[in-house]
C-alpha positions in Angstrom: -13.8 -3.3 -14.1 -14.6 -1.8 -10.5 -13.3 1.0 -8.5 -13.3 2.6 -5.3 -11.9 5.7 -3.6 -9.1 5.8 -1.4 -8.8 8.9 0.8 -5.6 10.4 3.0 -7.1 12.8 5.3 -5.5 16.2 5.2 -3.0 14.9 2.7 -2.6 16.4 -1.0 -1.9 13.3 -3.0 -2.2 14.6 -6.4 1.6 14.8 -7.0 2.1 11.6 -5.4 -0.3 9.4 -7.6 2.7 8.0 -9.8 4.2 6.6 -6.7 1.0 5.6 -4.7 0.0 3.9 -8.2 3.7 2.0 -8.2 3.0 0.7 -4.8 -0.5 -0.5 -5.4 0.7 -2.4 -8.7 2.2 -4.7 -6.5 -1.2 -6.2 -6.1 -2.0 -7.9 -9.9 -5.7 -6.7 -9.3 -5.0 -3.1 -9.5 -5.8 -1.8 -12.9 -4.9 1.8 -12.4 -5.0 4.8 -9.9 -6.5 8.1 -11.1 -7.1 11.5 -9.9 -10.3 12.7 -8.5 -11.8 16.2 -8.1 -10.5 16.2 -4.2 -6.7 16.7 -3.5 -6.9 14.1 -0.7 -8.7 11.4 -2.8 -7.7 9.0 -5.5 -9.9 6.4 -7.5 -8.5 2.8 -7.7 -9.6 1.0 -10.7 -9.4 -3.0 -10.1 -10.2 -6.1 -11.8 -11.8 -8.3 -9.3 -12.5 -8.0 -5.6 -11.4 -5.2 -3.6 -9.0 -5.8 -0.8 -8.7 -2.6 1.4 -6.8 -4.4 4.3 -4.0 -5.5 1.7 -3.8 -1.8 -0.1 -3.8 -0.1 3.0 -0.7 -2.6 4.3 0.9 -1.8 0.8 0.4 2.0 1.3 1.2 2.4 5.1 4.4 0.3 4.6 5.7 2.6 1.7 5.2 5.5 4.4 2.0 6.9 3.4 -0.7 7.9 6.1 -3.3 5.3 6.6 -6.0 5.3 4.0 -9.8 5.5 4.3 -11.4 3.4 1.6 -15.0 4.4 -0.1 -17.7 2.6 -1.7 -16.8 0.3 -4.8 -18.8 1.1 -8.1 -18.5 -0.2 -11.4 -16.1 2.1 -13.6 -16.7 3.0 -16.9 -15.1 0.6 -19.2 -13.6 3.5 -21.2 -12.0 5.5 -18.5 -9.8 8.3 -20.0 -6.8 8.2 -17.6 -6.8 4.4 -17.6 -4.6 3.9 -20.7 
């Protein structure tokens, strides 16, 4: 499994993680969306290749501000919030 960060500049998304996660689940490639130590940043866990343009469209169509995506990394196979 892979991961990347998604940042919403100047927007605290911690309380909105569930609804952001729900929107991103429209893409079968998304495994989970988890909190980070930054209030404006979440980590997206996904199966195959990242698709930031499609994810950005899903989020902006749902009314979220334009996100910025960070580097892609290998996620640990046992993530504590990926249940």
